[in-house]
Steps between C-alpha positions, in 0.01 A plus 500: 500500500265618233123486514225546242420849393183610682385689193342213308467581130165349403546582132809276487331195653130536423519206260659286771305563821170622357290669769741399778736740669779241544667433831855628545731229633797586720819297498440338839142391431399138446434522127756343266518381142689247291475526126594295195436550132270260316804393296697401813259374766770331708700818555331710770645829623406699811346844457387771735128586480446874457120515480223243493127464438280196428540573128870571469842533657790743451854365546834669552738369233869528415670646195568153360139381517331477163134535596366661187138590439295198384720229662317213677645413839434256783492647848522353848353763727540462877252693715556455871567128538316396185648443156286520186614387155363737235539595136549855384557733210737797489262778393724807478853608429738528793460833681724669754353611830678623815827378355365148434419324177142367515339224292120477483348150490133422459382179671320346206398151616571225746774244467450163336481339845222732605308472174377156609280670763147617450585844364182472301279296729320208345264475799186707514530831682235640732470873559490606864213713627594867488337536842700217657845499338757291688780727617854416597836624616853380425840617617708705256797269429744792496385793710479484880156551653338536159206292385318408182123538529278331244149390417404182315264556208475148356578146611555172321622160611870571553497868406392849598512849356618769740457874466770715661607862489767619256712592803606135523819482293639161608223271372696309237403177324658206677489642852293370793278688744443373854154644542223527756161508324159580645210329324189692620250300704717187458848503652845654512803295407864511397552404135824494304439666163731450201510795260466379140424816303451872550341765282348844524120513476223751552289413802216727608636779274845478655827347379600209724735205491320171428698207638433140396597257776474129572463321833539144629188303408612207717436697820150379588444757773557784254282322247219482756522876563503580129210263433286665766584847373439423132166333575375809684662801338583428137304465177510118517175332398515157667707265714552279193670792330738518797584130517541471123776758527703322767353607834374246753166514677547316829508816716253757370262554794667835571347630177147397600231724646289287734146620567137378486236470229315833494327515164299281267794510258734366770261216576469406133880494468521273805254256342706500180822442696346208694381344177843530334687372807267209572488398135881496490506287816233259373251607764212580267313272264516561125141620506558760775484873436592820680150506653583183694780681688279669757266381775313631801818536706636781282220725623611466862875504435769762487658415165871581499668596173855576398556741211799578284449818296123463541481133397376248757760224523401318821195467723352321801189543706487543877179386671431624855238271653267568787413250772264241358593564138645213305837520328517457125679168551213367709326435170739204474620409852357499850655764727591296805531623860881470501517787250455868597157662496390656175495852645867467604629438150564682176441266210726579205384342176531528122863612512646506150746686280497588134652201313791702361602597855530148639839438654514854644449613858155654439331252736746575782449873449124456513522294820709774662230752411222274631688434825465870585124477436474196729685689774268800463196269525653334811428149372684208660504250216537482123339217304584417139472210259788377286558249224768231532761707317462799736478342847880485543530873428231591752657277766828691462326830578313379808189303396418147612296236321188391682350154468243631256520475120239508225436509128408855400198456274512862383864466394485192277506258796864575586604378842541772764633482855377719783796679659506723805740744668495663842562864415716597799702180478568560133597865545732408789668225295377191681555192280661721232873509431665836581609523135144473366360718777737783411438467127120482530367650824768724654396821321132443577577442869706821513205693356250340741726573797552862395124562492414281801302254289654196664599403853726204576534319832855499651599168341382613155685831537822319590464278191438801274803681645722196443362444149584856402867421563475262207390769252851553351530123461156481338597775255827318427320174419247691291775671294683169469184329376439777246856488369476123447198543270 
């Protein structure tokens, strides 16, 4: 059995492998080649691989093989259990090494079948933050207990650019990487990456291998993770920019920083957001202006805001009343004795999202954040008002309609319904399906329990324990719903 000469002659192959020191392939390793000439594509012949890099391959040939310098060939290269169809060019005359005749083939481009992919992506790319690069790991398809480590430097809908070390010799166009990727501050997930092109680049004053890959855009869970990462840690300018390039916006709350109005600038942005949202919903008259978006209740409220990259995209105000103080809604309805006392409730009003973000989960994310605040304040009830088109949503997450409705004179006389929720009942899942409870409140309840912000009676605790058994089912239905969209 012969094996490659360990003394690699760089001057012979510099034009083939570039900066790579190619990998020597032994006869029993899982790297094989089939080759045909461009003039006879149906006649493939098996060849032993002598050396390999992402840029080229060296094959052991026989005396009768006519692989002269300058000949175009088609190559089926098998690495591990994966076969890639490639095109190549014989770049040197046949040389003899360790008693073997060696042909040198540069991998010049992908096959016709692969050319239909996004080698040059038509979608917009977003550069990843150099402080929060996603990083990943994939198994070397040939070598035992060897791994490919990479960072992602840009992302598009359907594609990514990876940066890897030049030590990785088996990254060939047409192969697939089963990878585990960590997206900082977002999530970690398994993604199958399909290698479409490779090239040597200079990155941070160092030669590296840049790898263009694609991924399955139909996987909605992966799309959610990528959406949340890109919104927080790329050079993207707006959500519209994201959706115009193929991404969906229904699950973006993970990219939102929820906090409170702290500055005059924040308050002015909230007024502008209310005006835009209410105008879009037909809740303001044509003569209204941004100055009509505030009233005396803002001064006594904690105004919640959600920001993406510094832009306020959702808001609501939380009013904590004292005994004897009237609720905002008592301007329109009488607060009857069958309803909880004013000092027992948190009144949540003026909830709205930026028009371009409608259809996302911003409102759910904001309610999760506010539920923690309610628990910290030890309030028993939450009171809201809702228009006809929103009452069904609020009922699903634990609110009930009261017998009180009114025309909101400050919001273009739109009809609003007073709705109420017992906080402990809602957090323990009473009158909420286990699917919705897990999707909306489970994480908040875990946080409250960890920090002793909530205390359930035995029956509530039993219900919560049982509901948690449904979490895998809730996640299954959520993924199924996403994949149907």
